[in-house]
mmCIF file of the N, C-alpha and C atoms, coordinates in Angstrom:
data_MODEL
# 
_entry.id   MODEL 
# 
loop_
_atom_site.group_PDB 
_atom_site.id 
_atom_site.type_symbol 
_atom_site.label_atom_id 
_atom_site.label_alt_id 
_atom_site.label_comp_id 
_atom_site.label_asym_id 
_atom_site.label_entity_id 
_atom_site.label_seq_id 
_atom_site.pdbx_PDB_ins_code 
_atom_site.Cartn_x 
_atom_site.Cartn_y 
_atom_site.Cartn_z 
_atom_site.occupancy 
_atom_site.B_iso_or_equiv 
_atom_site.pdbx_formal_charge 
_atom_site.auth_seq_id 
_atom_site.auth_comp_id 
_atom_site.auth_asym_id 
_atom_site.auth_atom_id 
_atom_site.pdbx_PDB_model_num 
ATOM 1   N N  . MET A 1 1  ? 8.877   4.933   19.953  1.00 0.00 ? 1  MET A N  1 
ATOM 2   C CA . MET A 1 1  ? 8.075   4.231   18.712  1.00 0.00 ? 1  MET A CA 1 
ATOM 3   C C  . MET A 1 1  ? 8.179   5.246   17.512  1.00 0.00 ? 1  MET A C  1 
ATOM 4   N N  . LYS A 1 2  ? 8.415   4.649   16.350  1.00 0.00 ? 2  LYS A N  1 
ATOM 5   C CA . LYS A 1 2  ? 8.221   5.225   15.408  1.00 0.00 ? 2  LYS A CA 1 
ATOM 6   C C  . LYS A 1 2  ? 6.862   4.871   14.480  1.00 0.00 ? 2  LYS A C  1 
ATOM 7   N N  . THR A 1 3  ? 6.330   6.177   13.776  1.00 0.00 ? 3  THR A N  1 
ATOM 8   C CA . THR A 1 3  ? 5.005   6.034   13.641  1.00 0.00 ? 3  THR A CA 1 
ATOM 9   C C  . THR A 1 3  ? 4.725   6.395   11.902  1.00 0.00 ? 3  THR A C  1 
ATOM 10  N N  . TRP A 1 4  ? 3.863   6.015   11.460  1.00 0.00 ? 4  TRP A N  1 
ATOM 11  C CA . TRP A 1 4  ? 3.085   6.481   10.094  1.00 0.00 ? 4  TRP A CA 1 
ATOM 12  C C  . TRP A 1 4  ? 1.954   7.042   10.188  1.00 0.00 ? 4  TRP A C  1 
ATOM 13  N N  . LEU A 1 5  ? 1.679   8.105   9.428   1.00 0.00 ? 5  LEU A N  1 
ATOM 14  C CA . LEU A 1 5  ? 0.244   8.656   9.166   1.00 0.00 ? 5  LEU A CA 1 
ATOM 15  C C  . LEU A 1 5  ? -0.594  8.047   7.924   1.00 0.00 ? 5  LEU A C  1 
ATOM 16  N N  . CYS A 1 6  ? -1.398  7.456   8.099   1.00 0.00 ? 6  CYS A N  1 
ATOM 17  C CA . CYS A 1 6  ? -2.397  7.194   6.909   1.00 0.00 ? 6  CYS A CA 1 
ATOM 18  C C  . CYS A 1 6  ? -3.204  8.377   6.469   1.00 0.00 ? 6  CYS A C  1 
ATOM 19  N N  . SER A 1 7  ? -2.933  8.309   4.932   1.00 0.00 ? 7  SER A N  1 
ATOM 20  C CA . SER A 1 7  ? -3.314  9.496   4.444   1.00 0.00 ? 7  SER A CA 1 
ATOM 21  C C  . SER A 1 7  ? -4.956  9.541   4.311   1.00 0.00 ? 7  SER A C  1 
ATOM 22  N N  . ILE A 1 8  ? -5.210  8.250   4.190   1.00 0.00 ? 8  ILE A N  1 
ATOM 23  C CA . ILE A 1 8  ? -6.796  8.016   3.917   1.00 0.00 ? 8  ILE A CA 1 
ATOM 24  C C  . ILE A 1 8  ? -7.542  8.190   5.399   1.00 0.00 ? 8  ILE A C  1 
ATOM 25  N N  . CYS A 1 9  ? -7.057  7.828   6.423   1.00 0.00 ? 9  CYS A N  1 
ATOM 26  C CA . CYS A 1 9  ? -8.250  7.963   7.679   1.00 0.00 ? 9  CYS A CA 1 
ATOM 27  C C  . CYS A 1 9  ? -7.423  8.921   8.649   1.00 0.00 ? 9  CYS A C  1 
ATOM 28  N N  . LEU A 1 10 ? -6.199  9.301   8.202   1.00 0.00 ? 10 LEU A N  1 
ATOM 29  C CA . LEU A 1 10 ? -5.567  10.262  9.200   1.00 0.00 ? 10 LEU A CA 1 
ATOM 30  C C  . LEU A 1 10 ? -5.314  9.670   10.636  1.00 0.00 ? 10 LEU A C  1 
ATOM 31  N N  . THR A 1 11 ? -5.054  8.393   10.595  1.00 0.00 ? 11 THR A N  1 
ATOM 32  C CA . THR A 1 11 ? -4.683  7.489   11.895  1.00 0.00 ? 11 THR A CA 1 
ATOM 33  C C  . THR A 1 11 ? -3.238  7.374   11.780  1.00 0.00 ? 11 THR A C  1 
ATOM 34  N N  . ARG A 1 12 ? -2.726  7.653   13.118  1.00 0.00 ? 12 ARG A N  1 
ATOM 35  C CA . ARG A 1 12 ? -1.214  7.542   13.532  1.00 0.00 ? 12 ARG A CA 1 
ATOM 36  C C  . ARG A 1 12 ? -1.037  6.060   13.802  1.00 0.00 ? 12 ARG A C  1 
ATOM 37  N N  . ASN A 1 13 ? -0.089  5.399   13.243  1.00 0.00 ? 13 ASN A N  1 
ATOM 38  C CA . ASN A 1 13 ? -0.042  3.939   13.579  1.00 0.00 ? 13 ASN A CA 1 
ATOM 39  C C  . ASN A 1 13 ? 1.443   3.721   13.767  1.00 0.00 ? 13 ASN A C  1 
ATOM 40  N N  . ASN A 1 14 ? 1.717   2.807   14.708  1.00 0.00 ? 14 ASN A N  1 
ATOM 41  C CA . ASN A 1 14 ? 3.031   2.300   15.064  1.00 0.00 ? 14 ASN A CA 1 
ATOM 42  C C  . ASN A 1 14 ? 3.557   0.985   14.089  1.00 0.00 ? 14 ASN A C  1 
ATOM 43  N N  . PHE A 1 15 ? 4.934   1.568   13.627  1.00 0.00 ? 15 PHE A N  1 
ATOM 44  C CA . PHE A 1 15 ? 5.344   0.357   13.023  1.00 0.00 ? 15 PHE A CA 1 
ATOM 45  C C  . PHE A 1 15 ? 5.762   -0.663  13.776  1.00 0.00 ? 15 PHE A C  1 
ATOM 46  N N  . PRO A 1 16 ? 5.920   -1.963  13.303  1.00 0.00 ? 16 PRO A N  1 
ATOM 47  C CA . PRO A 1 16 ? 6.197   -3.249  13.994  1.00 0.00 ? 16 PRO A CA 1 
ATOM 48  C C  . PRO A 1 16 ? 7.278   -3.092  14.537  1.00 0.00 ? 16 PRO A C  1 
ATOM 49  N N  . PRO A 1 17 ? 7.790   -3.355  15.760  1.00 0.00 ? 17 PRO A N  1 
ATOM 50  C CA . PRO A 1 17 ? 9.353   -2.995  16.231  1.00 0.00 ? 17 PRO A CA 1 
ATOM 51  C C  . PRO A 1 17 ? 10.310  -3.691  15.410  1.00 0.00 ? 17 PRO A C  1 
ATOM 52  N N  . HIS A 1 18 ? 10.329  -4.746  14.991  1.00 0.00 ? 18 HIS A N  1 
ATOM 53  C CA . HIS A 1 18 ? 11.104  -5.263  13.828  1.00 0.00 ? 18 HIS A CA 1 
ATOM 54  C C  . HIS A 1 18 ? 11.409  -4.479  12.545  1.00 0.00 ? 18 HIS A C  1 
ATOM 55  N N  . TYR A 1 19 ? 10.499  -4.016  12.195  1.00 0.00 ? 19 TYR A N  1 
ATOM 56  C CA . TYR A 1 19 ? 10.516  -2.991  11.206  1.00 0.00 ? 19 TYR A CA 1 
ATOM 57  C C  . TYR A 1 19 ? 11.186  -1.646  11.564  1.00 0.00 ? 19 TYR A C  1 
ATOM 58  N N  . ALA A 1 20 ? 10.435  -1.306  12.649  1.00 0.00 ? 20 ALA A N  1 
ATOM 59  C CA . ALA A 1 20 ? 11.142  0.125   13.191  1.00 0.00 ? 20 ALA A CA 1 
ATOM 60  C C  . ALA A 1 20 ? 12.520  0.286   13.347  1.00 0.00 ? 20 ALA A C  1 
ATOM 61  N N  . ASN A 1 21 ? 13.089  -0.735  13.862  1.00 0.00 ? 21 ASN A N  1 
ATOM 62  C CA . ASN A 1 21 ? 14.431  -0.953  14.363  1.00 0.00 ? 21 ASN A CA 1 
ATOM 63  C C  . ASN A 1 21 ? 15.335  -0.569  13.240  1.00 0.00 ? 21 ASN A C  1 
ATOM 64  N N  . ASN A 1 22 ? 14.879  -0.712  11.812  1.00 0.00 ? 22 ASN A N  1 
ATOM 65  C CA . ASN A 1 22 ? 15.904  -0.468  10.880  1.00 0.00 ? 22 ASN A CA 1 
ATOM 66  C C  . ASN A 1 22 ? 15.497  0.840   10.115  1.00 0.00 ? 22 ASN A C  1 
ATOM 67  N N  . ILE A 1 23 ? 14.822  1.416   10.438  1.00 0.00 ? 23 ILE A N  1 
ATOM 68  C CA . ILE A 1 23 ? 14.527  2.741   9.932   1.00 0.00 ? 23 ILE A CA 1 
ATOM 69  C C  . ILE A 1 23 ? 15.288  4.025   10.556  1.00 0.00 ? 23 ILE A C  1 
ATOM 70  N N  . THR A 1 24 ? 15.972  4.667   9.523   1.00 0.00 ? 24 THR A N  1 
ATOM 71  C CA . THR A 1 24 ? 16.678  5.605   10.067  1.00 0.00 ? 24 THR A CA 1 
ATOM 72  C C  . THR A 1 24 ? 16.626  6.820   8.877   1.00 0.00 ? 24 THR A C  1 
ATOM 73  N N  . GLU A 1 25 ? 16.994  7.990   9.009   1.00 0.00 ? 25 GLU A N  1 
ATOM 74  C CA . GLU A 1 25 ? 17.100  8.995   7.898   1.00 0.00 ? 25 GLU A CA 1 
ATOM 75  C C  . GLU A 1 25 ? 17.602  8.708   6.766   1.00 0.00 ? 25 GLU A C  1 
ATOM 76  N N  . GLN A 1 26 ? 18.612  7.960   6.778   1.00 0.00 ? 26 GLN A N  1 
ATOM 77  C CA . GLN A 1 26 ? 19.405  7.429   5.500   1.00 0.00 ? 26 GLN A CA 1 
ATOM 78  C C  . GLN A 1 26 ? 18.763  6.462   5.011   1.00 0.00 ? 26 GLN A C  1 
ATOM 79  N N  . SER A 1 27 ? 17.951  5.364   5.822   1.00 0.00 ? 27 SER A N  1 
ATOM 80  C CA . SER A 1 27 ? 17.358  4.229   5.243   1.00 0.00 ? 27 SER A CA 1 
ATOM 81  C C  . SER A 1 27 ? 15.977  4.194   5.470   1.00 0.00 ? 27 SER A C  1 
ATOM 82  N N  . LEU A 1 28 ? 15.099  4.852   4.826   1.00 0.00 ? 28 LEU A N  1 
ATOM 83  C CA . LEU A 1 28 ? 13.817  4.990   4.941   1.00 0.00 ? 28 LEU A CA 1 
ATOM 84  C C  . LEU A 1 28 ? 13.066  3.829   4.315   1.00 0.00 ? 28 LEU A C  1 
ATOM 85  N N  . PRO A 1 29 ? 11.997  3.397   4.763   1.00 0.00 ? 29 PRO A N  1 
ATOM 86  C CA . PRO A 1 29 ? 11.205  2.318   3.952   1.00 0.00 ? 29 PRO A CA 1 
ATOM 87  C C  . PRO A 1 29 ? 10.444  2.832   2.588   1.00 0.00 ? 29 PRO A C  1 
ATOM 88  N N  . PHE A 1 30 ? 10.188  2.183   1.706   1.00 0.00 ? 30 PHE A N  1 
ATOM 89  C CA . PHE A 1 30 ? 9.660   2.633   0.370   1.00 0.00 ? 30 PHE A CA 1 
ATOM 90  C C  . PHE A 1 30 ? 8.250   3.598   0.924   1.00 0.00 ? 30 PHE A C  1 
ATOM 91  N N  . GLU A 1 31 ? 7.396   3.278   1.938   1.00 0.00 ? 31 GLU A N  1 
ATOM 92  C CA . GLU A 1 31 ? 6.455   3.951   2.260   1.00 0.00 ? 31 GLU A CA 1 
ATOM 93  C C  . GLU A 1 31 ? 6.580   5.062   2.813   1.00 0.00 ? 31 GLU A C  1 
ATOM 94  N N  . LEU A 1 32 ? 7.540   5.684   3.085   1.00 0.00 ? 32 LEU A N  1 
ATOM 95  C CA . LEU A 1 32 ? 7.897   6.753   3.467   1.00 0.00 ? 32 LEU A CA 1 
ATOM 96  C C  . LEU A 1 32 ? 8.525   7.804   2.561   1.00 0.00 ? 32 LEU A C  1 
ATOM 97  N N  . MET A 1 33 ? 8.721   7.214   1.342   1.00 0.00 ? 33 MET A N  1 
ATOM 98  C CA . MET A 1 33 ? 9.730   7.910   0.131   1.00 0.00 ? 33 MET A CA 1 
ATOM 99  C C  . MET A 1 33 ? 8.619   8.680   -0.579  1.00 0.00 ? 33 MET A C  1 
ATOM 100 N N  . GLY A 1 34 ? 8.744   9.970   -0.899  1.00 0.00 ? 34 GLY A N  1 
ATOM 101 C CA . GLY A 1 34 ? 7.647   10.316  -1.689  1.00 0.00 ? 34 GLY A CA 1 
ATOM 102 C C  . GLY A 1 34 ? 7.707   9.849   -3.120  1.00 0.00 ? 34 GLY A C  1 
ATOM 103 N N  . ASP A 1 35 ? 8.773   9.483   -3.778  1.00 0.00 ? 35 ASP A N  1 
ATOM 104 C CA . ASP A 1 35 ? 9.007   9.021   -5.168  1.00 0.00 ? 35 ASP A CA 1 
ATOM 105 C C  . ASP A 1 35 ? 7.916   7.944   -5.458  1.00 0.00 ? 35 ASP A C  1 
ATOM 106 N N  . TYR A 1 36 ? 7.870   7.103   -4.319  1.00 0.00 ? 36 TYR A N  1 
ATOM 107 C CA . TYR A 1 36 ? 7.206   6.033   -4.391  1.00 0.00 ? 36 TYR A CA 1 
ATOM 108 C C  . TYR A 1 36 ? 5.701   6.221   -4.263  1.00 0.00 ? 36 TYR A C  1 
ATOM 109 N N  . THR A 1 37 ? 5.033   6.246   -5.336  1.00 0.00 ? 37 THR A N  1 
ATOM 110 C CA . THR A 1 37 ? 3.468   6.331   -5.352  1.00 0.00 ? 37 THR A CA 1 
ATOM 111 C C  . THR A 1 37 ? 2.516   5.213   -5.269  1.00 0.00 ? 37 THR A C  1 
ATOM 112 N N  . THR A 1 38 ? 3.200   3.753   -5.713  1.00 0.00 ? 38 THR A N  1 
ATOM 113 C CA . THR A 1 38 ? 2.656   2.672   -5.804  1.00 0.00 ? 38 THR A CA 1 
ATOM 114 C C  . THR A 1 38 ? 3.314   1.809   -4.773  1.00 0.00 ? 38 THR A C  1 
ATOM 115 N N  . LEU A 1 39 ? 2.823   0.965   -4.028  1.00 0.00 ? 39 LEU A N  1 
ATOM 116 C CA . LEU A 1 39 ? 3.440   -0.213  -3.309  1.00 0.00 ? 39 LEU A CA 1 
ATOM 117 C C  . LEU A 1 39 ? 2.582   -1.501  -3.499  1.00 0.00 ? 39 LEU A C  1 
ATOM 118 N N  . GLU A 1 40 ? 3.328   -2.322  -3.561  1.00 0.00 ? 40 GLU A N  1 
ATOM 119 C CA . GLU A 1 40 ? 2.943   -3.785  -3.549  1.00 0.00 ? 40 GLU A CA 1 
ATOM 120 C C  . GLU A 1 40 ? 3.342   -4.642  -2.761  1.00 0.00 ? 40 GLU A C  1 
ATOM 121 N N  . TYR A 1 41 ? 2.369   -5.089  -1.773  1.00 0.00 ? 41 TYR A N  1 
ATOM 122 C CA . TYR A 1 41 ? 2.861   -6.042  -0.538  1.00 0.00 ? 41 TYR A CA 1 
ATOM 123 C C  . TYR A 1 41 ? 2.465   -7.551  -0.856  1.00 0.00 ? 41 TYR A C  1 
ATOM 124 N N  . VAL A 1 42 ? 3.403   -8.511  -0.474  1.00 0.00 ? 42 VAL A N  1 
ATOM 125 C CA . VAL A 1 42 ? 3.401   -9.857  -1.077  1.00 0.00 ? 42 VAL A CA 1 
ATOM 126 C C  . VAL A 1 42 ? 2.809   -10.763 0.466   1.00 0.00 ? 42 VAL A C  1 
ATOM 127 N N  . LEU A 1 43 ? 1.778   -11.229 0.523   1.00 0.00 ? 43 LEU A N  1 
ATOM 128 C CA . LEU A 1 43 ? 1.604   -11.916 1.724   1.00 0.00 ? 43 LEU A CA 1 
ATOM 129 C C  . LEU A 1 43 ? 2.359   -13.243 1.714   1.00 0.00 ? 43 LEU A C  1 
ATOM 130 N N  . PRO A 1 44 ? 2.463   -13.831 3.034   1.00 0.00 ? 44 PRO A N  1 
ATOM 131 C CA . PRO A 1 44 ? 3.224   -15.153 3.086   1.00 0.00 ? 44 PRO A CA 1 
ATOM 132 C C  . PRO A 1 44 ? 2.363   -16.010 2.369   1.00 0.00 ? 44 PRO A C  1 
ATOM 133 N N  . ASP A 1 45 ? 3.006   -17.117 1.460   1.00 0.00 ? 45 ASP A N  1 
ATOM 134 C CA . ASP A 1 45 ? 2.359   -17.981 0.604   1.00 0.00 ? 45 ASP A CA 1 
ATOM 135 C C  . ASP A 1 45 ? 1.690   -18.886 1.319   1.00 0.00 ? 45 ASP A C  1 
ATOM 136 N N  . LYS A 1 46 ? 0.398   -18.997 0.862   1.00 0.00 ? 46 LYS A N  1 
ATOM 137 C CA . LYS A 1 46 ? -0.803  -19.863 1.676   1.00 0.00 ? 46 LYS A CA 1 
ATOM 138 C C  . LYS A 1 46 ? -1.128  -20.478 0.448   1.00 0.00 ? 46 LYS A C  1 
ATOM 139 N N  . THR A 1 47 ? -1.282  -21.896 0.316   1.00 0.00 ? 47 THR A N  1 
ATOM 140 C CA . THR A 1 47 ? -1.670  -22.740 -0.978  1.00 0.00 ? 47 THR A CA 1 
ATOM 141 C C  . THR A 1 47 ? -3.079  -22.644 -0.666  1.00 0.00 ? 47 THR A C  1 
ATOM 142 N N  . ALA A 1 48 ? -4.096  -22.155 -1.682  1.00 0.00 ? 48 ALA A N  1 
ATOM 143 C CA . ALA A 1 48 ? -5.084  -22.340 -2.176  1.00 0.00 ? 48 ALA A CA 1 
ATOM 144 C C  . ALA A 1 48 ? -5.690  -23.612 -2.142  1.00 0.00 ? 48 ALA A C  1 
ATOM 145 N N  . ASN A 1 49 ? -6.825  -23.816 -1.400  1.00 0.00 ? 49 ASN A N  1 
ATOM 146 C CA . ASN A 1 49 ? -7.679  -25.224 -1.463  1.00 0.00 ? 49 ASN A CA 1 
ATOM 147 C C  . ASN A 1 49 ? -8.508  -25.213 -2.450  1.00 0.00 ? 49 ASN A C  1 
ATOM 148 N N  . PRO A 1 50 ? -8.366  -25.927 -3.652  1.00 0.00 ? 50 PRO A N  1 
ATOM 149 C CA . PRO A 1 50 ? -9.277  -26.180 -4.912  1.00 0.00 ? 50 PRO A CA 1 
ATOM 150 C C  . PRO A 1 50 ? -10.490 -26.344 -4.580  1.00 0.00 ? 50 PRO A C  1 
ATOM 151 N N  . ALA A 1 51 ? -10.434 -26.919 -3.583  1.00 0.00 ? 51 ALA A N  1 
ATOM 152 C CA . ALA A 1 51 ? -12.071 -27.734 -3.226  1.00 0.00 ? 51 ALA A CA 1 
ATOM 153 C C  . ALA A 1 51 ? -12.969 -26.546 -2.886  1.00 0.00 ? 51 ALA A C  1 
ATOM 154 N N  . ASN A 1 52 ? -12.350 -25.519 -2.120  1.00 0.00 ? 52 ASN A N  1 
ATOM 155 C CA . ASN A 1 52 ? -13.341 -24.238 -1.887  1.00 0.00 ? 52 ASN A CA 1 
ATOM 156 C C  . ASN A 1 52 ? -13.253 -23.042 -3.082  1.00 0.00 ? 52 ASN A C  1 
ATOM 157 N N  . ASN A 1 53 ? -12.633 -23.374 -4.185  1.00 0.00 ? 53 ASN A N  1 
ATOM 158 C CA . ASN A 1 53 ? -12.566 -22.415 -5.162  1.00 0.00 ? 53 ASN A CA 1 
ATOM 159 C C  . ASN A 1 53 ? -11.995 -21.093 -4.643  1.00 0.00 ? 53 ASN A C  1 
ATOM 160 N N  . SER A 1 54 ? -11.051 -21.080 -3.754  1.00 0.00 ? 54 SER A N  1 
ATOM 161 C CA . SER A 1 54 ? -10.394 -19.893 -3.369  1.00 0.00 ? 54 SER A CA 1 
ATOM 162 C C  . SER A 1 54 ? -9.859  -19.039 -4.968  1.00 0.00 ? 54 SER A C  1 
ATOM 163 N N  . ARG A 1 55 ? -9.983  -17.948 -4.683  1.00 0.00 ? 55 ARG A N  1 
ATOM 164 C CA . ARG A 1 55 ? -9.577  -17.129 -5.640  1.00 0.00 ? 55 ARG A CA 1 
ATOM 165 C C  . ARG A 1 55 ? -8.875  -15.776 -4.982  1.00 0.00 ? 55 ARG A C  1 
ATOM 166 N N  . PRO A 1 56 ? -7.613  -15.284 -5.603  1.00 0.00 ? 56 PRO A N  1 
ATOM 167 C CA . PRO A 1 56 ? -6.920  -14.234 -5.005  1.00 0.00 ? 56 PRO A CA 1 
ATOM 168 C C  . PRO A 1 56 ? -7.810  -12.945 -5.252  1.00 0.00 ? 56 PRO A C  1 
ATOM 169 N N  . ILE A 1 57 ? -7.627  -12.178 -4.117  1.00 0.00 ? 57 ILE A N  1 
ATOM 170 C CA . ILE A 1 57 ? -8.526  -10.770 -3.943  1.00 0.00 ? 57 ILE A CA 1 
ATOM 171 C C  . ILE A 1 57 ? -7.643  -9.528  -4.205  1.00 0.00 ? 57 ILE A C  1 
ATOM 172 N N  . PHE A 1 58 ? -8.112  -8.607  -4.945  1.00 0.00 ? 58 PHE A N  1 
ATOM 173 C CA . PHE A 1 58 ? -7.296  -7.398  -5.523  1.00 0.00 ? 58 PHE A CA 1 
ATOM 174 C C  . PHE A 1 58 ? -8.042  -6.437  -4.949  1.00 0.00 ? 58 PHE A C  1 
ATOM 175 N N  . MET A 1 59 ? -7.332  -5.525  -4.143  1.00 0.00 ? 59 MET A N  1 
ATOM 176 C CA . MET A 1 59 ? -7.963  -4.552  -3.651  1.00 0.00 ? 59 MET A CA 1 
ATOM 177 C C  . MET A 1 59 ? -6.827  -3.187  -4.212  1.00 0.00 ? 59 MET A C  1 
ATOM 178 N N  . ILE A 1 60 ? -7.682  -2.222  -4.964  1.00 0.00 ? 60 ILE A N  1 
ATOM 179 C CA . ILE A 1 60 ? -7.106  -0.958  -5.438  1.00 0.00 ? 60 ILE A CA 1 
ATOM 180 C C  . ILE A 1 60 ? -7.599  0.268   -4.916  1.00 0.00 ? 60 ILE A C  1 
ATOM 181 N N  . ILE A 1 61 ? -6.810  1.086   -4.075  1.00 0.00 ? 61 ILE A N  1 
ATOM 182 C CA . ILE A 1 61 ? -7.098  2.234   -3.469  1.00 0.00 ? 61 ILE A CA 1 
ATOM 183 C C  . ILE A 1 61 ? -6.555  3.249   -4.116  1.00 0.00 ? 61 ILE A C  1 
ATOM 184 N N  . VAL A 1 62 ? -7.705  4.215   -4.602  1.00 0.00 ? 62 VAL A N  1 
ATOM 185 C CA . VAL A 1 62 ? -7.574  5.503   -5.472  1.00 0.00 ? 62 VAL A CA 1 
ATOM 186 C C  . VAL A 1 62 ? -7.619  6.712   -4.918  1.00 0.00 ? 62 VAL A C  1 
ATOM 187 N N  . ASP A 1 63 ? -6.704  7.707   -4.911  1.00 0.00 ? 63 ASP A N  1 
ATOM 188 C CA . ASP A 1 63 ? -6.687  9.054   -4.464  1.00 0.00 ? 63 ASP A CA 1 
ATOM 189 C C  . ASP A 1 63 ? -7.376  9.740   -5.518  1.00 0.00 ? 63 ASP A C  1 
ATOM 190 N N  . THR A 1 64 ? -8.697  9.995   -5.270  1.00 0.00 ? 64 THR A N  1 
ATOM 191 C CA . THR A 1 64 ? -9.496  10.706  -6.497  1.00 0.00 ? 64 THR A CA 1 
ATOM 192 C C  . THR A 1 64 ? -9.204  12.356  -6.393  1.00 0.00 ? 64 THR A C  1 
ATOM 193 N N  . ALA A 1 65 ? -8.309  12.767  -5.626  1.00 0.00 ? 65 ALA A N  1 
ATOM 194 C CA . ALA A 1 65 ? -8.082  14.314  -5.740  1.00 0.00 ? 65 ALA A CA 1 
ATOM 195 C C  . ALA A 1 65 ? -6.831  14.725  -6.742  1.00 0.00 ? 65 ALA A C  1 
ATOM 196 N N  . ILE A 1 66 ? -7.393  14.463  -8.090  1.00 0.00 ? 66 ILE A N  1 
ATOM 197 C CA . ILE A 1 66 ? -6.702  14.743  -9.075  1.00 0.00 ? 66 ILE A CA 1 
ATOM 198 C C  . ILE A 1 66 ? -7.665  15.463  -10.285 1.00 0.00 ? 66 ILE A C  1 
ATOM 199 N N  . SER A 1 67 ? -7.173  15.723  -11.081 1.00 0.00 ? 67 SER A N  1 
ATOM 200 C CA . SER A 1 67 ? -7.591  16.489  -12.016 1.00 0.00 ? 67 SER A CA 1 
ATOM 201 C C  . SER A 1 67 ? -8.654  15.459  -12.900 1.00 0.00 ? 67 SER A C  1 
ATOM 202 N N  . SER A 1 68 ? -9.772  15.911  -13.842 1.00 0.00 ? 68 SER A N  1 
ATOM 203 C CA . SER A 1 68 ? -10.747 15.236  -14.006 1.00 0.00 ? 68 SER A CA 1 
ATOM 204 C C  . SER A 1 68 ? -9.973  14.179  -15.449 1.00 0.00 ? 68 SER A C  1 
ATOM 205 N N  . ASP A 1 69 ? -8.999  14.994  -16.073 1.00 0.00 ? 69 ASP A N  1 
ATOM 206 C CA . ASP A 1 69 ? -8.441  14.290  -17.231 1.00 0.00 ? 69 ASP A CA 1 
ATOM 207 C C  . ASP A 1 69 ? -7.452  13.052  -16.811 1.00 0.00 ? 69 ASP A C  1 
ATOM 208 N N  . GLU A 1 70 ? -6.925  13.240  -15.474 1.00 0.00 ? 70 GLU A N  1 
ATOM 209 C CA . GLU A 1 70 ? -5.971  12.481  -14.917 1.00 0.00 ? 70 GLU A CA 1 
ATOM 210 C C  . GLU A 1 70 ? -6.942  11.158  -14.516 1.00 0.00 ? 70 GLU A C  1 
ATOM 211 N N  . LEU A 1 71 ? -8.094  11.529  -13.721 1.00 0.00 ? 71 LEU A N  1 
ATOM 212 C CA . LEU A 1 71 ? -9.035  10.474  -13.467 1.00 0.00 ? 71 LEU A CA 1 
ATOM 213 C C  . LEU A 1 71 ? -9.358  9.554   -14.510 1.00 0.00 ? 71 LEU A C  1 
ATOM 214 N N  . VAL A 1 72 ? -9.866  10.031  -15.717 1.00 0.00 ? 72 VAL A N  1 
ATOM 215 C CA . VAL A 1 72 ? -10.240 9.326   -16.872 1.00 0.00 ? 72 VAL A CA 1 
ATOM 216 C C  . VAL A 1 72 ? -9.144  8.473   -17.606 1.00 0.00 ? 72 VAL A C  1 
ATOM 217 N N  . GLU A 1 73 ? -7.827  9.125   -17.261 1.00 0.00 ? 73 GLU A N  1 
ATOM 218 C CA . GLU A 1 73 ? -6.806  8.297   -17.831 1.00 0.00 ? 73 GLU A CA 1 
ATOM 219 C C  . GLU A 1 73 ? -6.546  7.074   -16.850 1.00 0.00 ? 73 GLU A C  1 
ATOM 220 N N  . LEU A 1 74 ? -6.767  7.386   -15.503 1.00 0.00 ? 74 LEU A N  1 
ATOM 221 C CA . LEU A 1 74 ? -6.445  6.535   -14.422 1.00 0.00 ? 74 LEU A CA 1 
ATOM 222 C C  . LEU A 1 74 ? -7.546  5.157   -14.613 1.00 0.00 ? 74 LEU A C  1 
ATOM 223 N N  . LYS A 1 75 ? -8.550  5.591   -14.740 1.00 0.00 ? 75 LYS A N  1 
ATOM 224 C CA . LYS A 1 75 ? -9.814  4.910   -15.070 1.00 0.00 ? 75 LYS A CA 1 
ATOM 225 C C  . LYS A 1 75 ? -9.712  3.882   -16.204 1.00 0.00 ? 75 LYS A C  1 
ATOM 226 N N  . ASP A 1 76 ? -9.321  4.591   -17.329 1.00 0.00 ? 76 ASP A N  1 
ATOM 227 C CA . ASP A 1 76 ? -8.847  3.753   -18.662 1.00 0.00 ? 76 ASP A CA 1 
ATOM 228 C C  . ASP A 1 76 ? -7.599  2.606   -18.140 1.00 0.00 ? 76 ASP A C  1 
ATOM 229 N N  . SER A 1 77 ? -6.802  3.099   -17.631 1.00 0.00 ? 77 SER A N  1 
ATOM 230 C CA . SER A 1 77 ? -5.775  2.122   -17.271 1.00 0.00 ? 77 SER A CA 1 
ATOM 231 C C  . SER A 1 77 ? -6.178  1.038   -16.140 1.00 0.00 ? 77 SER A C  1 
ATOM 232 N N  . LEU A 1 78 ? -7.117  1.270   -15.311 1.00 0.00 ? 78 LEU A N  1 
ATOM 233 C CA . LEU A 1 78 ? -7.496  0.005   -14.347 1.00 0.00 ? 78 LEU A CA 1 
ATOM 234 C C  . LEU A 1 78 ? -8.350  -0.773  -14.983 1.00 0.00 ? 78 LEU A C  1 
ATOM 235 N N  . GLN A 1 79 ? -9.258  -0.241  -16.032 1.00 0.00 ? 79 GLN A N  1 
ATOM 236 C CA . GLN A 1 79 ? -9.914  -1.172  -16.730 1.00 0.00 ? 79 GLN A CA 1 
ATOM 237 C C  . GLN A 1 79 ? -8.990  -2.053  -17.743 1.00 0.00 ? 79 GLN A C  1 
# 
């Protein structure tokens, strides 16, 4: 089973079989490439119900192990 290591909680996780079957050394998913520092996942389309005022939720995870100057710039960018 092919696995990946979460750099936040250090937990080793299995890729789903349909995903893992297509991973080779020549064909890596973006999550395993060092050049990609940002990933965006799109969930299956689910129509929001206007009656319950559904709004999208955004979660931003920030690695704060950077210099204070970079952290200030990141904060400005996010705001």
